[in-house]
NURO-362834 format. One record per residue (C-alpha): residue in three letters; z, x, y. Coordinates in steps of 0.001 Angstrom, whole numbers, padded with zeros to 6 digits, always signed. Layout:
% residues N
ALAZXY
...
% end
This chain:
% residues 351
MET-008115-019116+003983
ARG-004828-020953+004334
TYR-001981-018500+004609
PHE+000806-021067+004327
SER+002046-021384+000784
ASP+003315-024556-000947
SER+006368-022995-002543
TYR+008605-019955-002503
VAL+007191-018699-005783
GLN+003642-018943-004529
ALA+004556-017250-001273
ARG+006347-014333-003102
THR+003358-013913-005521
ARG+000936-013741-002625
ILE+003040-011295-000522
ARG+003511-009037-003577
SER-000256-008989-004114
ALA-000763-007970-000567
PHE+001883-005359-000818
GLU+000099-003834-003827
THR-002898-003214-001600
TYR-000904-000815+000522
GLY+001186+000922-002079
SER+004733+000561-003440
TRP+007204-002213-002654
GLU+010663-003185-003842
ALA+012406-006388-004939
TYR+016115-006994-004303
PRO+017629-009754-006400
ILE+020459-011830-004942
GLU+023569-011922-007101
HIS+023719-015679-007238
ASP+020350-015860-009013
PRO+018482-012692-009996
GLN+015218-014682-010172
LEU+015459-014965-006352
THR+014535-011809-004478
ILE+014185-010230-001063
ASP+010882-008323-001217
VAL+010309-005314+001024
ALA+007353-002958+001746
ARG+006936-000225+004320
ILE+003394+000614+005352
GLY+002511+003759+007251
PRO+003748+007332+007514
THR+007111+007966+005829
ASP+008086+010241+008695
ALA+006958+007888+011462
LYS+009208+007945+014488
LYS+008217+004435+015541
LEU+008652+001332+013422
VAL+007891-002384+013810
ILE+009907-004685+011529
VAL+008718-008230+010752
SER+011295-010291+008810
SER+011003-013793+007441
GLY+013083-016549+005858
THR+016471-015850+007441
HIS+016575-019606+007475
GLY+015065-020502+004157
VAL+012767-023337+004976
GLU+011358-021434+008000
GLY+010208-018849+005533
PHE+007043-020861+004980
PHE+005884-019794+008435
GLY+007328-016285+008429
SER+005756-015566+005019
ALA+002404-016974+006124
LEU+002453-014692+009167
GLN+003342-011606+007100
LEU+000568-012388+004686
SER-001904-012934+007474
VAL-000912-009615+009056
LEU-001392-007723+005873
GLU-004649-009411+004663
LYS-006293-009164+008114
GLN-005111-005573+008295
VAL-003212-005953+011628
LEU-001758-002508+011073
PRO+000070-000120+013410
PRO-001282+003056+014994
LYS-001078+006231+012948
ASP+002243+007364+014454
THR+003901+003993+013732
ALA+005034+002294+010481
LEU+005353-001441+009622
LEU+008259-002789+007640
ILE+007917-006232+005991
ILE+011102-007947+004828
HIS+010089-011162+002992
ALA+012490-014103+002329
ILE+015897-012949+003534
ASN+017235-016258+002259
PRO+015292-016758-000988
PHE+017561-019646-002157
GLY+016882-021685+000958
PHE+013183-020893+000742
ALA+012995-021891-002873
ASN+015074-025112-002479
ILE+013727-026041+000962
ARG+017020-025713+002603
ARG+017839-023914+005840
VAL+021064-022351+004293
ASN+021882-020416+001132
GLU+023501-021380-002110
SER+026920-021523-000425
ASN+025720-023628+002499
ILE+025780-020492+004676
ASP+023489-020356+007679
LEU+022504-016683+007387
ASN+021827-016349+011058
ARG+025486-016992+011623
ASN+026714-014701+008831
PHE+025787-011181+009944
MET+029055-010206+011622
ARG+029388-006902+013341
VAL+032398-004623+013107
GLY+035421-006335+014729
GLU+034026-009888+014399
THR+035665-012427+012046
TYR+034518-015336+009952
SER+036812-017875+011661
GLY+036928-020582+014284
ALA+034646-023195+015782
ASP+033830-024213+019245
PRO+036070-027081+020566
GLY+032989-029157+021056
TYR+032023-028811+017387
HIS+035460-030206+016399
LYS+034917-033235+018585
LEU+031463-033915+017156
ASN+032136-033057+013479
GLY+032361-036763+012508
ILE+028880-037431+013919
LEU+027312-034167+012641
ASN+028711-034175+009105
PRO+029452-037665+007822
GLN+030948-037497+004373
THR+028905-040402+002903
PRO+025389-040874+001594
PRO+022880-041814+004331
GLY+022782-045447+005482
PRO+022202-047563+008596
GLU+023784-045985+011717
LEU+023349-045366+015411
PHE+022905-041554+015337
LEU+020299-041432+018167
LEU+022359-043661+020447
ARG+025555-041649+019830
THR+023674-038392+020401
ALA+022268-039681+023679
PHE+025784-040744+024773
ASN+027203-037283+024071
ILE+024353-035565+025795
ALA+025041-037702+028910
ARG+028792-036961+028583
TYR+028789-033207+027966
GLY+025404-032013+029201
PHE+022499-030928+026964
ASN+022911-027181+027185
SER+026684-027306+026729
LEU+026336-029621+023687
LYS+023618-027448+022123
ASN+025678-024291+022406
SER+028826-025932+021088
ILE+027076-027305+018065
ALA+024748-024451+017089
GLN+026367-021196+017958
GLY+028056-020995+014553
GLN+031221-022442+012981
TYR+033508-021178+010191
GLU+035857-024114+009467
TYR+033593-026756+007856
PRO+032078-025270+004682
LYS+029880-028355+004119
GLY+028935-028734+007761
LEU+025902-027679+009772
PHE+025727-024133+011154
PHE+028427-022830+008784
GLY+028599-019081+008976
GLY+030530-018410+005779
GLU+033903-016943+004846
GLY+032543-013411+004305
PRO+029294-011411+003848
SER+026590-013162+001928
ASP+024510-011502-000794
SER+021678-011191+001674
MET+023874-009405+004246
LYS+025085-006940+001614
ILE+021509-006130+000596
ILE+020429-005615+004242
GLU+023468-003595+005199
THR+023051-001269+002160
ASN+019338-000773+002307
LEU+018116-001073+005925
PRO+018992+002500+006724
LYS+016764+003686+003853
TRP+013937+001360+004977
VAL+014159+002502+008592
GLY+014141+006158+007537
GLU+013297+008630+010219
ALA+012162+006104+012808
GLU+013888+006569+016163
GLU+012235+003611+018032
ILE+012366+000299+016298
LEU+011146-003128+017384
HIS+012340-005895+015109
LEU+010761-009340+015083
ASP+012736-011934+013037
MET+010531-014992+012646
HIS+011895-018536+013144
THR+010695-022125+013771
GLY+012107-025332+014956
LEU+013012-024924+018674
GLY+010836-025306+021687
LYS+007656-027092+022612
TRP+004991-027674+019899
GLY+003262-024388+019037
THR+004838-022365+021863
TYR+007296-019537+021331
VAL+010063-017513+022920
MET+011383-014081+022017
ALA+015079-013890+022535
SER+017187-010719+022322
THR+020906-009945+022197
LYS+022682-010168+025533
ASP+023804-006509+025306
LEU+020226-005262+025274
PRO+019915-003120+028442
SER+018159-005051+031236
ASP+015825-002141+031929
ILE+014406-002250+028372
LEU+013947-006063+028607
GLU+011994-005519+031907
ARG+009802-002942+030214
LEU+008860-005455+027553
ILE+007723-008198+029890
PRO+004234-006600+030656
PHE+003586-006671+026891
PHE+004995-010049+025829
GLY+004904-012026+029125
SER+007786-013131+031335
GLU+007453-016691+030107
ASN+008181-015628+026501
VAL+010984-012958+026814
GLN+014627-014041+027243
GLN+018101-013279+026120
LEU+020224-015524+023861
SER+021828-017805+026354
SER+023192-021329+026698
GLU+020637-021822+029429
GLY+017561-020934+027440
VAL+015511-022493+024769
LEU+017771-020689+022263
TYR+021491-020302+022509
GLU+024298-017815+022066
ILE+024828-017168+018300
ARG+027623-015582+016369
GLY+026576-013502+013350
GLU+022947-013217+014382
PHE+020823-011262+011916
SER+018670-008904+014045
THR+021580-008130+016398
PHE+023621-007007+013381
CYS+020699-004792+012360
ARG+020703-003146+015736
SER+024428-002433+015392
LEU+023757-000292+012309
PHE+021836+002228+014321
PRO+023845+003197+017419
ASP+021905+006420+017785
LYS+018419+004864+017604
ARG+016501+002803+020024
TYR+016604-000460+018111
ILE+015211-003513+019944
PRO+015854-006876+018080
PHE+014045-010100+018854
LEU+014474-013574+017402
ALA+010931-015006+017683
GLU+011178-018791+017703
PHE+008093-021099+017450
GLY+008406-024713+018509
THR+007776-027777+016390
TYR+009362-031160+017321
ASN+011995-032097+019965
ILE+015423-030801+019282
ILE+016943-034213+018532
LYS+014360-034871+015770
VAL+014990-031420+014314
LEU+018801-031932+014410
LYS+018399-035315+012767
ALA+016407-033779+009979
LEU+018986-031003+009467
ARG+021854-033545+009417
TYR+020005-035848+007008
GLU+019222-033036+004555
ASN+022688-031630+004668
ARG+024232-035086+004202
VAL+022079-035818+001108
TRP+022674-032401-000369
HIS+026448-032853-000304
TRP+027049-036584-000464
GLY+024120-038087-002370
GLY+020695-039548-001679
ASN+017071-038823-002250
ARG+016782-035009-002188
GLU+012996-034943-002474
LYS+012730-037156+000666
ALA+015312-034990+002414
LYS+013314-031854+001604
GLU+010095-033478+002903
ILE+011743-034432+006142
LEU+013340-031019+006666
LYS+010162-029078+005893
GLU+008104-031154+008279
ALA+010657-030607+011084
PHE+010445-026820+010721
VAL+006975-026307+009334
PRO+004658-029137+010336
ARG+001803-029661+007927
ASP-000654-029782+010742
PRO-003739-027430+010587
GLN-003777-027136+014349
TRP-000121-026075+014541
GLU-000596-023642+011678
ASP-003577-021976+013431
ILE-001762-021785+016763
VAL+001421-020225+015459
LEU-000412-017774+013217
HIS-002628-016705+016054
ARG+000239-016313+018471
GLY+002530-014644+015819
THR-000148-012125+015017
ARG-000595-011347+018664
ILE+003180-010688+018990
VAL+002906-008086+016193
GLU+000001-006431+017979
GLN+001934-006496+021283
ALA+004871-004769+019433
TYR+002642-001936+018417
GLU+001393-001681+021976
ALA+004892-001684+023470
LEU+006101+001064+021036
SER+002982+003165+021817
ASN+004164+003086+025408
SER+007721+004075+024444
ILE+009387+000975+025978
GLY+012594+001911+024227
GLN+012729+005416+025583
ARG+015957+006213+027365
ASP+015589+007787+030801
% end
């Protein structure tokens, strides 16, 4: 059976059917288009004190993988122990999923939109200002020297510095890449309002937010917020492996992010042991992925062949390669199993 769907509508139909097997589920329409929904199901005891969350589609196009993993987990009955519940949050960015974009209907990168108390939707890294002309040309695609200019800037500023400057989130270029918005998105409002109800009585939560597009082909890393206590991170290593666990950092595969989704979720529960992870599965090299992002964004705003742009973007984040699909589903399923094991050993327990 192939768990990867060909469209958002197909993915939603399949996940809802899988939800039905386990009981009730809920659909939360986004205000922009009520036909687009975030679908949620909780499986396991309502009074469980331990909870694993698997969320998908924070970046719309990446939902093809996240949804496939969620469907695989449910249909293969990769379920938690009796004292643990599983929460599935499907398609956090249904617009991006449905339209094969990374962003939502307002060009918002949702993983830059979930601001915690005291954080503002303003500013951009100085490096982003310098590179805006390269990243976000205001013309339809045409002949250019993007790769050469990118190589020049990598040599000039350094790869890690450049990556962090570009991708950490910006709030000054509404039609630019990695735009975090001017305020809370529909998706953020839905999550903020309902996540406490979904979490319920759970006291130990391990949240896996599924992503693709960074890292070596088929491999993965699990990155957590920098303020996660180091002793908890150390306790996780025996379950997930030292080569896979890291913190969001300019030196890692991933980078520091403003408005990151799972970190925001953790901030809603100061009295619970909430451990958030951004699980990132590799596809192509970062320059190819950035080029695809830039091309799709350029076509969307300034004209060009949208179908071609969608095809390029989807391939960059969800390669249509049976071997890649098998590898990431196998490894993703194992991460969910390891999350159950980690919670069974109370890795979040405070001393």
